[in-house]
NUKE-6982 format. One record per residue (C-alpha): residue in one letter; x, y, z. Coordinates in Angstrom, 3 decimals, always signed. Layout:
REC   r          x          y          z
REC   A          X          Y          Z
...
//
This chain:
REC   r          x          y          z
REC   X   +195.486   +136.039   +235.595
REC   X   +197.896   +134.923   +238.283
REC   X   +197.306   +137.056   +241.382
REC   X   +199.896   +137.240   +244.131
REC   X   +198.719   +137.430   +247.699
REC   X   +201.377   +138.045   +250.303
REC   X   +200.913   +137.535   +254.030
REC   X   +203.399   +137.719   +256.824
REC   X   +203.486   +134.632   +259.016
REC   X   +205.711   +133.675   +261.876
REC   X   +209.266   +133.675   +260.632
REC   X   +208.749   +133.718   +256.872
REC   X   +206.874   +135.737   +254.301
REC   X   +204.350   +133.531   +252.455
REC   X   +203.438   +134.023   +248.840
REC   X   +200.300   +132.369   +247.500
REC   X   +199.835   +132.364   +243.771
REC   X   +196.156   +132.496   +242.919
REC   X   +195.336   +131.197   +239.450
REC   X   +198.707   +129.519   +239.065
REC   X   +197.203   +126.219   +237.901
REC   X   +194.118   +127.598   +236.154
REC   X   +195.075   +126.644   +232.606
REC   X   +196.072   +123.102   +233.625
REC   X   +192.998   +122.709   +235.829
REC   X   +190.678   +123.813   +233.013
REC   X   +192.097   +121.051   +230.829
REC   X   +192.029   +118.464   +233.617
REC   X   +188.415   +119.304   +234.495
REC   X   +187.399   +118.921   +230.845
REC   X   +189.320   +115.664   +230.617
REC   X   +187.393   +114.326   +233.639
REC   X   +184.022   +115.176   +232.141
REC   X   +183.402   +118.858   +232.775
REC   X   +182.356   +121.287   +230.051
REC   X   +185.076   +122.568   +227.657
REC   X   +185.131   +125.975   +229.404
REC   X   +184.393   +125.469   +233.114
REC   X   +183.181   +128.366   +235.182
REC   X   +185.933   +130.564   +236.512
REC   X   +184.750   +130.190   +240.118
REC   X   +184.978   +126.392   +239.801
REC   X   +188.528   +126.747   +238.527
REC   X   +189.317   +129.142   +241.373
REC   X   +188.000   +126.620   +243.947
REC   X   +190.025   +123.819   +242.383
REC   X   +193.095   +126.044   +242.290
REC   X   +192.693   +126.804   +246.020
REC   X   +192.392   +123.079   +246.765
REC   X   +195.493   +122.213   +244.766
REC   X   +197.592   +124.973   +246.374
REC   X   +196.356   +123.972   +249.851
REC   X   +197.187   +120.279   +249.177
REC   X   +200.660   +121.020   +247.861
REC   X   +201.356   +123.355   +250.777
REC   X   +200.156   +120.802   +253.306
REC   X   +202.237   +117.996   +251.759
REC   X   +205.351   +120.171   +251.737
REC   X   +204.800   +121.182   +255.352
REC   X   +204.361   +117.563   +256.398
REC   X   +207.461   +116.482   +254.481
REC   X   +209.350   +119.362   +256.049
REC   X   +208.256   +118.170   +259.487
REC   X   +209.595   +114.717   +258.746
REC   X   +212.906   +116.187   +257.588
REC   X   +213.151   +118.539   +260.553
REC   X   +216.178   +116.835   +262.146
REC   X   +218.047   +116.702   +258.827
REC   X   +217.210   +120.236   +257.723
REC   X   +216.728   +119.140   +254.104
REC   X   +213.602   +117.749   +252.452
REC   X   +214.163   +114.677   +250.290
REC   X   +211.957   +112.569   +248.070
REC   X   +211.897   +109.884   +250.755
REC   X   +210.164   +112.362   +253.099
REC   X   +207.292   +112.736   +250.675
REC   X   +207.132   +108.898   +250.361
REC   X   +206.989   +108.632   +254.148
REC   X   +204.153   +111.196   +254.318
REC   X   +202.199   +109.251   +251.664
REC   X   +202.842   +105.810   +253.217
REC   X   +199.225   +105.420   +254.283
REC   X   +197.802   +106.291   +250.840
REC   X   +198.687   +103.271   +248.651
REC   X   +197.482   +104.810   +245.342
REC   X   +199.409   +108.056   +245.707
REC   X   +202.523   +106.264   +246.948
REC   X   +202.396   +103.821   +244.031
REC   X   +202.082   +106.736   +241.602
REC   X   +205.056   +108.539   +243.191
REC   X   +207.139   +105.377   +242.965
REC   X   +206.090   +104.872   +239.333
REC   X   +207.068   +108.428   +238.424
REC   X   +210.411   +108.074   +240.197
REC   X   +211.089   +104.809   +238.370
REC   X   +210.233   +106.342   +235.019
REC   X   +212.366   +109.401   +235.733
REC   X   +215.327   +107.152   +236.537
REC   X   +214.631   +105.063   +233.406
REC   X   +214.605   +108.141   +231.200
REC   X   +217.823   +109.402   +232.788
REC   X   +219.529   +106.028   +232.095
REC   X   +218.213   +106.032   +228.505
REC   X   +219.599   +109.510   +227.895
REC   X   +223.012   +108.448   +229.237
REC   X   +223.066   +105.387   +227.007
REC   X   +222.786   +107.459   +223.828
REC   X   +226.141   +108.110   +222.183
REC   X   +226.229   +111.600   +220.619
REC   X   +228.512   +110.349   +217.796
REC   X   +226.000   +107.636   +216.779
REC   X   +223.224   +110.260   +216.712
REC   X   +225.233   +112.569   +214.408
REC   X   +226.073   +109.671   +212.086
REC   X   +222.386   +108.729   +211.801
REC   X   +221.464   +112.305   +210.963
REC   X   +224.018   +112.478   +208.096
REC   X   +222.620   +109.415   +206.291
//
């Protein structure tokens, strides 16, 4: 169902994946009150919007990181600085990711093996 559309732009070949998020969007649309099986054209429109938004955010973050040459998480935070809700969500996800990483490091593999044997 995922259709690749390739276009040549200045400098780099662009690849747009149509239908890439269709399964997830179908579930999200249902979760937000749509019918269990939304119309395929509605999903296609939402898919286009999501791809456009992600592309735009990446281009803006790349513009911020232009002098460095490498995009970092802080660049996305800078781009979202005027949208308090999205910035708060990004910071929450970053915090939770770090928290999970620390929790994984705190587990001792020997303790886990001993617990499984009993």
